[in-house]
N, C-alpha and C positions, 0 to 999 in steps of 0.2 A: 459678722453679717454685714452685707452692703445693700443699700437702697438702690434699686434699679427700676427702669421702665423698659418694657419690651416694645420695640419698634420694627415695623416691616416695611420694606420698599417694594412697591408693586403688590398687587393682591395675591400673587402666587409665590412670593419670595419667602426667604427664611427670616425669622425674627432674631433680632440682636438686642443685647442689653446696652442701655445708655444711662448715664448719670442724670437724674432729674434736675440737678443744680437748682433746687429750691422751687421748681415748678410742680404743681399738682395736676397731673395728666390723667384723664379718664380714657377707658377703652373706646376706640372709634374716632378719637380726635386726631387731627393732623398736626404734625410738629416739624420744625426745621432743626436738623441735627448736624453736627460736625463729623465728617468721616475722613478717611485717609484720602479720598478723591475730591474733597471739598464739601460745600454745603449741599445737603440733600433734603428732599421733601418726602416724609414718611408718614405712616399711620400707626397709631398706638394700638397694640393688640392686648396689652396687659397693663393695668394701672400701676401706681407706685406700690412696690412690694419689696420684701427683704429676702435675699437669697444668701447661701453660703459663699464664702470667699473663694472656695475651690471651683465653683461654677462660673465665676467671672473671669473672662480672658482680658488681661490688661493689654493696652491702656483702656480705661473706661472713659469714653468720650462724652462730653456733656450735650444736653439739649439747649439749643440757642434760644428758642422762643416757640410759643404756640403759633400755628399758621394763621395769618390774617387774610383779609380779602385780596390783598395784592399778591400774596403767595399762592392763593388758590387760582387767581387769574393767570399767573405765570405758569403754573402747572398745567392748566387747561391749554394754554398756547403751545406748550411743549408737546402735548398729546396730538395736537393738530399737525405740528411740524413732523412728528414721527410718521404719520400716515403719508405725507408727501415724500419724505425721505425714503420710505419703503418702496413706493412706486418708482422713484428714481433709481434706487439700488437694483431693482428687478430688471429695469431696462438696460442698465450698464452691464449687468452680468450677462444678459443676452447678447449684447454687442461684443463683449470680449469672448463669448462662447466658452465660459467656464463651467466645469462640472460641479456645481454647487447650488444649494437651495436656500434662499433667504427666508429666515423664520420670523425674525422680529427686529425692530429698530428702537433704540432707547436713547433719549436725550437726558443729559444730567440737568439738575435744577438750574444751574447758572447758564446753561446753553452754550458752553465753550467746548463740548465734547459730544460726539455721536458714536454710539456703539452698535455695530451690525452683528447679529447672531445668524449663523448659517450652519447647515449640515452638508456633509460630503462623505463619499465612500473612502476617499484617500486624501493625500495632501494636495493643496491647490496653491498655485503661484498667483497671488492676487495683488502684486505690487503695482501693476499698471492700473488696476481697478481703484486702489487706494488713491493714486495720484489724481484720477479723474474725479472721484468723489470729493477730495480735498479742494480741487479747483472749483467745484460747483458750490459747496457749502461754506468755503472759506473758514473752516474750523478744524479741530483735531478729529481724525477719523481712526477708529479701531475696529478691526474685524476679529470675531471670536468664533471658533468652531465648537459646536456642541454635539452631544449624542442624541439618539432617537428618544430616549427617555426625557431628556431636558426639553426636546421639541414638544412632546406631548404635554409636559408640565406648563409650557408657555402658551400653547394654543388652547389647551383644555378640551373637554368633550365628555361624552357619556361612555361608560364601560358596558360590558356584557351584562352586568347586574342591573343596569338601568339608572345608576347614580353617576355623579360626576367623578372624574378621575381622582383617585386618592392623592396623587402627586400634586395636582393643581388645587386641591381643597385643603389638606392639612399636613401632608408629609413635608418635612423640612429637608430630610436627606434620604437618599436611596439606599436601601439595605440590600445586601447580596442575596439573591434567590437562586436555588439550584433545583435540578430535576429530582433530587433525592427527597425534597420536601413533598413533592407530589406523590412519590411512592409511599412515604410514611403515612400520608393522609388517605391512602387508597383511592386516589383520583385517577382519572383517565390520563394516559400518557400521550394522548393525541395532542400535538402542538397547537392545533387550532382551538382547542378547548381550554387550555391552561395558559395561553398567551394573551396579552393585552393588545390594545389597538396599536401600540408602538412596535409590536412584533417580539417583545421580550416576555419572559415569564411574568405572570401577574404579581404585583407587589403584595397582594393580600395573602399569598401563600405563606408569608412570613408571620402573619398575625397569630395563627393557631399552632405554629410549629412547636413551640415549647410545651403546650398542653398535650399534643399528640406524643411527643417524645416521653413525657411523664407517664402517659397511659400505656405506651408500648412496653415500658420497663416491667410492669406488673401483669401484662397479658401473656398467655401462652402463644406459641407460634403455630402457624397453620401446619397441618399434617401431624400434629402431636397426638399421642395416644393418652386419653384421659379417662377418668372415672366419673360417671354422672349418676344422679339418683335413679335412673332407669337402666343403668348398665354401662359397660365400657364401650368406647367408640373413638373415632378419629375426627379431629377438627378439620372442617373444610372451608370455613369462612369466619371472620371475626369482625364485629361492628364495635369499634373502639368507643364511639360516642355513647352508644346505648349500653355498652359493657355486656354484650351478649355474643355467644358463639354458636355457630351452626355445626352440629355434631352428627356424624353418620354412625348410628348404633349398629353393632354386630349382633344379629339375631342368629342363633344356632339353628341350622337347617332351613333358613329362609332368606329372603331378600333383606338388605339393610334398610333401616328406618332412619329418616332424617328428622331431627328435632332441634329446637333452640333452647339454650340454657344460659342463665346468667353466669358470668365468669366466676363469681364467688362460690357457686355450687360445683365447680369443676375442680378435680384434683389431678394434678399432673402425674403420669406414670412413667412414660418414656417418650422419646422422640419417634417420629414416623420412620426414620431409617432403622432404628433399633427394632421397632415393631415388625417391619417388613422382613428383616433378617431372621427374627424369631419365628415368624409364620412360615417362611421358606424352609427353615431347618425342621420345623414340625411336620411339614408336608413330606419332605424327603424321608424322614424317619418312619412315618406311617406307611408310606408307599413301599419302603424297604420291607416292612413287616406284612405287606399285603392288605393293609387296611386303608380304606379311603378316608382321608382326614376331613373333619368338619371345619373348613376354613372360610374366610370371607369370599363371596361369589366372584368378586373382581379378581382377586389373586388366584382363585381356583381356575377361573376362565383363562387367565394368562398362562398358567402352568399347563392346562390342557392344549392350548394353541401351540405351545412349544413342543409338546409331545406328539401332536398330530401333524407337525410340519414335515413334509416329505424330504428325505435325505437327498443330497446332490448326487448325480451319477458319478461313479468312480471310474478311473482309468485302469489300465492293466497293472499298474504299480500299486493299486489299492488306495490311491489318494483321490479326493474329490476332484471332479472335472473343473477346470478354471483356476484351481489353486496352484500357485507357483511352486514348482518343485526345485529344491536346491540340493544338489548332490555334489559330493566332493569327488573330484577326479583323483585317480591314483597318481601320486607323484613319482615320476621316473627320474633316475639319476642322470645327471648331465654326461654327454659323451665326451671322451678324452680327445684333446686336440691332436691331429696327426703330426708326426715329426717331419723334419726337412727331407730325410731320405724317402719316406713314404710319399711325400708330395712329388719328389722328382720321378719315382717309378710310375706314379699315376699319370704324370704328364707325358712320359715316354709311350705308355700304352695307348694313349689317345692318338688316333690317326686323323689327320685333317680330311674332311670330305671334299671331293672334287665336284665342281658344279658342271653339269652337262649343258652344252650349248645346243640350242635348238637349230635344226637345219630346215630351211624353207625350201622344200623340193626334194625329189627322190634321187638326184645325181650324186656322183662322188666328188665333184668339183667343189671348190670353196664357195663359188657363187651359186645362186639359185637358178641360173639359166640352164635350159635343157642341153644335153650333150649332142654335138653335130655328128651325123653319120658320114 
């Protein structure tokens, strides 16, 4: 077991473990800690506690001291500088005509580094922008591209539930969310209803996914044929949270009745596909015997519609009109090639045709002029 203190940088950041180094820190106090980037100003989110060694990521850096008035004043000055740097960054981005959106600016505690966070649809060449910013602030400049979820986490806001964004309130890391979770929870697949302000699927879909997956394992599927206290029927809808199912009961000689039953009162008989195949076979068997079967009205209606559908007009060949007819043609044997003697006789029999020359005029002379008397 190791004694640690949880410290968070910025109100929206992730908490990290630090070695208290003999300091007794309470939740909400500000401390100065040593990080890989130098000295930082943070807030304690969890007082001194012991955790397992496996949860600690080495090296465990120490807490330097509790924040005093001078540290608080330096942190407040950095906040003011960040606002001015943000306005300068926006103007420079507009001057260079870069396709990027500046989200936030962060000064480190020592003031020797400025970090600009931005979003963009693709890669951006910001080398000229970095040179201009470094010339203005005379310090180290770093630009970091983030995603739309990180942007929502930094800016904060209210979700469709009316509460603050989970990412900006308590989420340390983003969990992968898929459309399959919405299907499992029987939610609307309309993107506008299951997406957050950032345009991605809502993070809260992940919260109840494990519970829904556990409930789905023991629940029958929709369209299953089950036995209920009031008779057999088909499941048309399932409410996993209330553990109830909507069943369409099959009443012989009448219309089906819809009722709700707890899942524990239902006994699975067969799937909907097996049941439909069984009913269709029963209908065919009774129709072959000349007896009208007592089947569910919906299936009976579909069978009657197929029987009353007019047949397509047929062609002379007896096939329906519009249907492609593929007939095999009789294969004829190839003709033998003529010999050389046959080719010569054929050429001799051919006589060349003489072309007649048109005469312009009725005289016997070669020219078309009239004959002198």
